[in-house]
C-alpha positions, 0 to 999 in steps of 0.5 A: 499500500502507498504511504500517503507523503507529508504534505507539506505548510497546509496539513491535514485540514487543508484537504478539506478545501478542493476548490479551483481559482474563481474566474469570475467576472464579480472577482475582477470587479472587486480586485481590479485585477483582471483574471485573464491572463495576457502579456502586459510586460512592455516591450521596450523601456528606456535603457538603463543609462538612460539620463533621465533615471539617474537622479530618481529613488528605486524601488525593489520589488521581490516578489516569491510565487509559492511551490512552484516547480522550475519545469513549469516555468522554462518547460511549460505544462508537463505532459505526464502530470497532464495526462494523470490530471486528465487535462485536455490537450488545449490545456498543454500550453508551451512556457511562453504560454503559460507564463508570458510575462516571466519569459518576456522579463527573461527577454530583457533581463536573466534568469536562473534555474532552467532544468540542464542549465548550469548548476543550479538554484536551491533551497537550502533546507534541509527540510524543503518547506516554506517558512525556512524557505522564506527565512533564508530569503529575507534574511539571506543566512542559509542557516538560519534556526528554522527547518519546520513551518511551525518555528519562531519569528526571525531574529535575524535582519531582514531585507525588510529591516535593511531598508527600514535603516535608510535615511528618512525612510518612514514604515509605509514605504517598505512593504511586506505583503502575502497570502499565507500568515506564516510569512509573517516569521520571516518579515522582518525582526522589527515588524514595526518598521514595515507595512506588514500583511500576512493572511487577512488579518495578520501583521501588526502594522496591516492597519498602515495600508489604510491609507485612503478609502479604497486601499481599506476596502481593499484590505476590508475585501481581503478578510472577508472573501474567505481563505479558499483555496487555503484554510485559516487565515489565509488570503486568496491571490487575488486580493493579495495582489489586488492590495499590493498593486495598489500600494506599489502605484500610490505609495512608490515604495523603496522596497516590496516582497509580494508573496502569492500563494495560491500555487502551492495551495492547489498542488496541496489539494494534488490539483494540477489543473488549478495549479496551472491557473493559479500560475497563470494568474501570478504571471499576470500579476507579475506583468502588472507589476512590471508595468507600474515599474515602467511608469516608475522609470519614465518618471525618472526612478530606478526600479529592479524586479525579482520572481522566485519561489521558496521551494519547488516540489517533488516529482509525485507533484502534490508534496515537498519536503526533506523526503523530496530532494528533488523539491529544493530545486528553484528559479530566478527570473530578474530585470531592471536596473542592475540586472544584465540583458542575458537572459537565461544564465548558467552558473558554473557553481550551486546557487542558492536562495541566500544569494538573490538575498546577497544581490539585493543587498548589493544592488541597493547598497543595504545592509551586510551580505552573509558569510554564507552567501554570495551575489548573483554576479553572473546577473549583474551589470559590472559594478563600474556601471553600475556605479556610472548611473547612480552619480 
């Protein structure tokens, strides 16, 4: 008899919720997020060395799409999983059709983690579940002392803490907004100095997102919508994205971490079709983020965008963790200021989530790069070129 594998961060109660994304017109009206995927990334942008960008401030955005396999991002719908889950032929999308905005960003930036491409990028583990992955990603430490989803809040400085130390920066200018409330444990050592909204009700500074009536209404809508496809205090991606996108456009923060989680929730229900729909929606949100950043650039503000995941998945798809070492494999797409245009990049040495943090710290000139991490020099424009762009 086959033993059921560990279900990951959601637990057995997650099995009570088996719905897929509700792609309804009323949801689109409530959140202002179109639910039909499409390419939003502008085909052209001002060159990174344009004089119009030299004197503006800088916005860094880090997006994590929970539990997304690198195979789906770089190779498209898996034909074996599609057959197993009864997908029709029309649902066998190529990688570019499934995630068009991620691929548009690759073309104007760089990507790590394509199957068979170089040494790869990984979560450090040894238990490949979410809180340890987010701890590594936010602190830049490969060893954080967190090995389960039940660990305590971080005691190490995170990217949010780093940006909070910049002069004349208010807590509203540093955002950590996520669908899953567990990310709150990795958000900041001092969450009072950032705007943290995780899950439907969590985050001690979440009311900073009530900066006007519309923003307050979006926060309330996220509370009232219910947790499906998650459970407990989970907030659906389309509500989280609506909150985060308006915040990005109105506040123009120095740093935003956006955590989307519907992909992992559907995967834990062993719902490949729902997972793919959630990935398509997350890709659409990425396009919305880049469209907003494109507007910032035209106003004279520098921007850098990175998209990654906290862990991969086991070969049978629904689970992940220390029992499935293949679920350590992750991926990264980066574009904007400081990122060289080169599409897919091969690393000669193994890379880790902590290296993403190191890269952001180097580009932003914040915090201290941890000894266990190294900036991703293979993605970055040469230092002398970057420095010439900020003088």
